[in-house]
C-alpha positions as CSV (number, residue, x, y, z in Angstrom):
1,M,-16.1,7.4,-12.5
2,L,-13.9,4.4,-11.8
3,A,-15.7,2.2,-14.4
4,S,-15.1,4.7,-17.1
5,L,-11.4,4.4,-16.7
6,V,-11.3,1.0,-18.4
7,S,-13.3,-0.7,-21.1
8,L,-15.1,-3.7,-19.6
9,A,-16.8,-6.7,-21.3
10,L,-18.8,-8.9,-19.0
11,L,-18.2,-12.6,-19.3
12,S,-21.6,-14.3,-18.7
13,V,-21.6,-12.8,-15.2
14,Q,-25.1,-14.2,-14.4
15,D,-23.9,-17.8,-15.1
16,S,-20.6,-17.5,-13.3
17,P,-20.1,-20.2,-10.6
18,P,-19.2,-19.2,-7.0
19,V,-15.6,-18.4,-6.3
20,T,-13.5,-19.5,-3.3
21,F,-10.9,-16.8,-3.1
22,E,-7.4,-17.8,-2.0
23,R,-4.3,-15.8,-2.8
24,R,-1.6,-18.2,-4.1
25,F,2.1,-17.6,-4.1
26,T,5.0,-19.6,-5.5
27,N,8.2,-20.1,-3.5
28,G,10.8,-17.5,-4.2
29,A,8.4,-15.3,-6.2
30,A,8.9,-11.5,-6.2
31,L,6.0,-9.1,-7.0
32,N,6.7,-5.4,-7.6
33,Y,4.0,-2.8,-7.3
34,R,3.7,1.0,-7.6
35,V,1.3,3.2,-5.7
36,S,0.4,6.8,-6.8
37,A,-2.0,9.1,-5.0
38,T,-3.4,12.6,-5.3
39,L,-5.0,14.6,-2.4
40,N,-6.9,17.8,-3.2
41,I,-7.7,20.0,-0.3
42,E,-9.8,23.2,0.0
43,M,-9.7,24.9,3.4
44,R,-10.7,28.2,5.0
45,A,-10.2,29.3,8.6
46,G,-10.9,32.3,10.8
47,D,-12.2,35.3,8.8
48,L,-11.4,33.9,5.4
49,E,-14.4,33.9,3.1
50,T,-12.9,31.8,0.3
51,F,-11.5,28.3,0.4
52,L,-7.7,28.0,-0.2
53,P,-6.8,25.1,-2.5
54,S,-3.8,22.9,-2.1
55,R,-2.7,19.6,-3.7
56,L,-0.4,16.8,-2.6
57,D,0.9,14.0,-4.9
58,I,2.4,10.9,-3.4
59,E,4.2,8.0,-5.0
60,Y,6.0,4.9,-3.7
61,P,7.1,1.5,-4.9
62,F,6.9,-1.7,-2.8
63,S,7.8,-5.3,-3.3
64,L,6.6,-8.7,-1.9
65,S,9.3,-11.4,-1.8
66,V,8.1,-14.9,-0.9
67,K,10.5,-16.6,1.6
68,E,8.5,-19.7,2.6
69,L,5.3,-21.5,1.8
70,M,3.7,-22.6,5.0
71,P,0.9,-25.0,6.1
72,E,-2.7,-24.1,5.4
73,G,-1.8,-21.9,2.5
74,N,0.0,-19.3,4.7
75,V,3.1,-17.6,3.3
76,R,6.1,-15.9,4.9
77,L,7.1,-12.9,2.9
78,V,9.0,-9.7,3.1
79,L,7.4,-6.4,2.2
80,K,9.7,-3.5,1.3
81,R,9.1,0.2,0.7
82,P,12.4,1.7,-0.3
83,T,11.3,5.3,-1.1
84,F,8.5,7.7,-0.5
85,K,8.0,10.7,-2.8
86,E,5.8,13.8,-2.0
87,S,5.1,16.7,-4.4
88,A,3.2,19.6,-2.9
89,E,2.1,22.9,-4.4
90,D,4.1,25.8,-3.2
91,P,1.8,28.4,-1.6
92,D,3.9,31.2,-3.1
93,G,3.5,29.8,-6.6
94,K,7.2,29.0,-7.0
95,G,6.6,25.5,-8.4
96,P,6.1,22.1,-6.7
97,Q,7.9,21.2,-3.5
98,V,9.4,17.8,-4.0
99,K,10.6,15.6,-1.2
100,I,12.0,12.0,-1.7
101,E,12.6,10.1,1.5
102,K,14.7,7.0,1.5
103,I,12.7,5.1,4.1
104,N,14.0,1.6,3.4
105,E,11.1,0.1,5.2
106,A,11.1,-3.7,5.5
107,V,8.6,-5.9,7.2
108,E,8.5,-9.7,7.5
109,I,4.9,-10.9,7.4
110,I,3.1,-14.2,7.7
111,L,0.0,-13.8,5.5
112,T,-3.0,-16.0,5.2
113,P,-4.5,-16.8,1.8
114,L,-7.3,-14.3,2.6
115,N,-4.8,-11.4,3.0
116,H,-4.9,-11.4,6.8
117,I,-1.7,-10.7,8.7
118,I,-1.2,-13.1,11.5
119,N,2.4,-12.2,12.4
120,L,4.5,-9.1,11.6
121,R,8.2,-8.4,12.4
122,N,9.8,-5.0,11.7
123,M,13.1,-5.4,9.8
124,T,13.6,-1.7,8.9
125,P,17.2,-0.6,9.6
126,K,17.7,2.2,12.0
127,K,18.5,5.5,10.4
128,P,21.8,7.2,11.2
129,M,21.7,10.5,12.9
130,G,21.0,13.2,10.4
131,G,19.9,10.8,7.7
132,G,16.6,10.7,6.0
133,S,15.4,12.5,2.9
134,D,16.7,14.0,-0.3
135,S,14.6,17.1,-1.0
136,G,14.4,19.0,-4.3
137,S,12.7,22.1,-3.0
138,G,10.9,20.7,-0.1
139,T,9.8,22.1,3.2
140,D,8.7,20.6,6.6
141,D,5.3,22.3,6.2
142,D,3.7,20.2,3.5
143,D,0.3,21.7,4.5
144,G,0.8,24.9,2.6
145,G,0.5,27.0,5.8
146,N,-2.9,25.5,6.7
147,K,-1.7,24.2,10.0
148,S,-0.8,27.7,11.4
149,L,-4.2,29.0,10.1
150,I,-6.1,26.3,11.9
151,E,-4.1,26.8,15.2
152,A,-4.6,30.6,15.1
153,A,-8.4,30.3,14.4
154,A,-9.4,27.5,16.8
155,F,-6.7,27.5,19.5
156,P,-5.3,30.9,20.2
157,N,-4.5,29.9,23.8
158,S,-0.9,28.5,23.6
159,L,-1.6,26.4,26.8
160,Q,-3.9,24.2,24.6
161,S,-1.5,23.9,21.7
162,D,-1.3,20.2,22.3
163,L,-5.1,20.0,21.5
164,A,-4.5,21.7,18.2
165,S,-1.7,19.2,17.4
166,F,-4.0,16.3,18.4
167,L,-6.7,17.4,16.0
168,L,-4.3,18.2,13.2
169,N,-2.6,14.8,13.6
170,F,-6.0,13.1,13.6
171,R,-6.9,15.0,10.4
172,D,-3.6,14.1,8.8
173,D,-4.3,10.4,9.6
174,V,-7.7,10.7,7.8
175,H,-5.9,12.2,4.8
176,R,-3.7,9.1,4.7
177,L,-6.7,6.9,5.1
178,A,-8.4,8.7,2.2
179,L,-5.4,7.8,0.1
180,N,-4.9,4.3,1.5
181,I,-1.2,4.9,2.2
182,G,-1.1,4.5,6.0
183,P,-0.8,1.3,8.1
184,L,-1.0,-2.1,6.3
185,S,-4.4,-2.7,7.8
186,S,-5.9,0.2,5.8
187,S,-3.5,0.5,2.8
188,L,-3.8,-1.1,-0.6
189,D,-0.5,-3.0,-0.3
190,L,-2.1,-6.2,1.0
191,A,-5.8,-5.5,0.0
192,P,-8.5,-6.6,-0.3
193,R,-9.3,-8.8,2.6
194,L,-10.9,-11.9,1.0
195,P,-14.1,-13.7,2.1
196,F,-14.0,-17.0,4.1
197,D,-16.7,-18.7,2.1
198,A,-17.3,-19.1,-1.6
199,V,-19.2,-16.1,-3.0
200,K,-21.5,-15.7,-6.0
201,V,-21.6,-12.6,-8.2
202,G,-23.3,-9.8,-6.2
203,Q,-22.7,-11.3,-2.8
204,T,-21.1,-9.1,-0.1
205,W,-18.9,-9.5,3.0
206,K,-17.7,-7.1,5.7
207,E,-14.2,-6.6,7.1
208,T,-13.2,-4.5,10.0
209,A,-9.8,-2.8,9.7
210,G,-7.7,-1.6,12.6
211,Y,-7.2,2.2,12.4
212,Q,-4.2,3.6,14.3
213,P,-5.7,6.1,16.7
214,Q,-4.1,9.4,17.7
215,K,-2.9,9.8,21.2
216,L,-2.7,13.3,22.8
217,R,0.9,14.1,23.4
218,G,1.6,14.3,27.1
219,N,-1.7,12.8,28.0
220,R,-0.9,10.8,31.2
221,R,-4.0,8.6,31.0
222,G,-3.2,7.5,27.4
223,E,-6.8,8.1,26.1
224,M,-7.1,7.7,22.3
225,A,-9.7,8.6,19.7
226,V,-10.4,5.0,18.6
227,Q,-11.8,4.6,15.2
228,R,-13.3,1.5,13.7
229,L,-13.3,1.0,9.9
230,D,-16.0,-1.2,8.5
231,Y,-15.4,-2.1,4.8
232,T,-18.2,-3.7,2.7
233,Y,-16.9,-5.7,-0.3
234,T,-18.9,-7.0,-3.2
235,Y,-17.9,-9.6,-5.8
236,K,-18.8,-8.2,-9.2
237,G,-17.7,-11.2,-11.2
238,P,-15.3,-12.0,-14.1
239,M,-14.6,-9.3,-16.6
240,M,-12.3,-8.4,-19.5
241,V,-10.1,-5.3,-18.8
242,N,-7.8,-4.2,-21.6
243,G,-7.9,-7.6,-23.1
244,R,-7.2,-9.4,-19.9
245,R,-9.5,-11.6,-17.9
246,I,-9.8,-10.5,-14.2
247,L,-12.1,-11.0,-11.2
248,R,-13.5,-7.7,-10.0
249,I,-14.1,-6.9,-6.3
250,E,-15.6,-3.5,-5.3
251,G,-15.6,-2.0,-1.8
252,A,-17.1,0.9,0.2
253,L,-16.2,2.7,3.4
254,S,-18.1,5.4,5.4
255,L,-16.6,7.1,8.5
256,N,-18.5,9.7,10.6
257,S,-16.8,10.9,13.7
258,D,-17.1,13.9,16.1
259,L,-14.1,14.7,18.3
260,G,-15.6,17.6,20.2
261,A,-16.5,15.8,23.4
262,F,-13.2,14.0,23.5
263,V,-11.2,17.2,23.1
264,N,-13.0,18.8,26.0
265,Q,-12.6,15.7,28.2
266,I,-8.9,15.8,27.6
267,A,-8.7,19.5,28.2
268,M,-10.4,19.1,31.6
269,Q,-8.0,16.4,32.6
270,E,-4.8,18.1,31.4
271,F,-5.6,21.8,32.0
272,G,-8.5,21.8,34.4
273,E,-10.7,23.8,32.0
274,A,-12.8,23.1,29.0
275,T,-12.1,24.6,25.6
276,D,-14.5,26.7,23.5
277,V,-14.7,23.7,21.1
278,D,-18.3,22.6,20.5
279,T,-18.1,19.9,17.8
280,V,-15.4,18.6,15.4
281,P,-17.3,16.6,12.8
282,L,-15.2,14.5,10.4
283,Q,-16.6,12.6,7.5
284,L,-15.1,10.3,4.9
285,T,-16.6,8.2,2.2
286,Q,-14.6,5.9,-0.1
287,T,-15.2,3.6,-3.0
288,L,-12.6,1.0,-4.0
289,Y,-12.2,-1.6,-6.7
290,F,-9.7,-4.4,-7.2
291,D,-8.9,-6.5,-10.2
292,L,-7.5,-9.9,-9.3
293,D,-5.8,-12.6,-11.3
294,P,-8.4,-15.3,-11.9
295,V,-6.0,-18.1,-11.1
296,T,-3.7,-16.8,-8.3
297,H,-6.0,-14.2,-7.0
298,Q,-3.1,-11.8,-6.8
299,T,-4.1,-8.1,-7.0
300,L,-3.2,-6.8,-10.5
301,H,-4.7,-3.3,-10.2
302,A,-6.7,-1.3,-7.7
303,E,-8.1,2.2,-7.5
304,T,-9.9,4.2,-4.8
305,D,-11.8,7.5,-4.7
306,S,-12.4,9.3,-1.5
307,K,-14.3,12.4,-0.4
308,G,-14.4,14.0,3.1
309,T,-14.9,17.0,5.3
310,F,-13.3,18.3,8.5
311,T,-14.8,21.1,10.6
312,I,-14.1,22.8,13.9
313,N,-17.1,24.6,15.5
314,L,-16.7,26.8,18.6
315,K,-19.4,27.6,21.1
316,K,-21.3,30.9,20.5
317,Q,-19.8,31.2,17.1
318,P,-22.3,31.5,14.2
319,K,-20.1,29.7,11.7
320,P,-17.3,27.1,11.7
321,V,-13.8,28.5,12.5
322,V,-12.2,25.9,10.3
323,E,-13.7,24.2,7.3
324,E,-12.0,21.7,5.1
325,R,-13.1,19.5,2.2
326,F,-10.9,17.1,0.4
327,T,-10.9,14.4,-2.3
328,G,-8.4,11.6,-2.9
329,H,-7.6,9.3,-5.7
330,T,-5.1,6.4,-5.5
331,V,-3.9,3.8,-8.0
332,L,-2.0,0.6,-7.3
333,A,-0.5,-1.3,-10.2
334,L,1.5,-4.6,-10.5
335,Q,4.6,-3.8,-12.5
336,P,5.8,-6.1,-15.3
337,A,8.2,-8.8,-14.3
338,K,11.8,-7.9,-15.0
């Protein structure tokens, strides 16, 4: 699917020499990018027989401003995300709900030539009380009512509402992961992580990304559902894309997790009783590709496609009480210099 989006002409790939990837910046340079993403969800809960569809579109710009070239090819730069736009389908059919948040996020980063962060300092200004977003016709429930359906179907006991919140927050994090719009470690903003050694066409390397785990609100022991993300990258070689020479890197990710045992462990610690939850399988597969400048190894364009499922199974229930399937597509593009 991704390859069909652009016309490609291979440049003697078999004869291409090995490449040592090193991202190169110039002092004072400023790069501007735009990220756009679409998440499609189908969900059913409780006695529903049909899946209810919903869609979320997300868009944000970000910039990289080089402040200092450092030894060993490292660079000190500032990453800024000024706004974050969400457009969600209205469950009542009244048109899209649009929310534009002025986040003014700013982070100072020391970045290696391989796109690894070795130091990070948050420079985001504190928001004034009551500040935040400009909404066209937005609402706080961007889930189209799915959250209340899941809570009612799987956790009718209000004493265990924190468990429902935990699972829903974890699911939301996987949605962000599916769109690569979460933390810098798993977003497209500073991707891909480049290999240490020179690579030939067809060679692969692996990178493990940190995935911010969810912590149960009020959990005194601080247990978390820790997730490890193992990406496999492959150098595909030099190509021509829309008349421009690029170096193509492709990536793949597979995540399989079950939160059932963890939920019951927390329930025993917090409430002194187990839940009716049996298993909570969560699956995600993702393919990625990156087009890099052949000289500077800056990312010019990137796309990802994701597919996943989320299910809650209760004990002694013949079928899942919550079923969700989702797909995501994200595009990152370097904007023309002004």
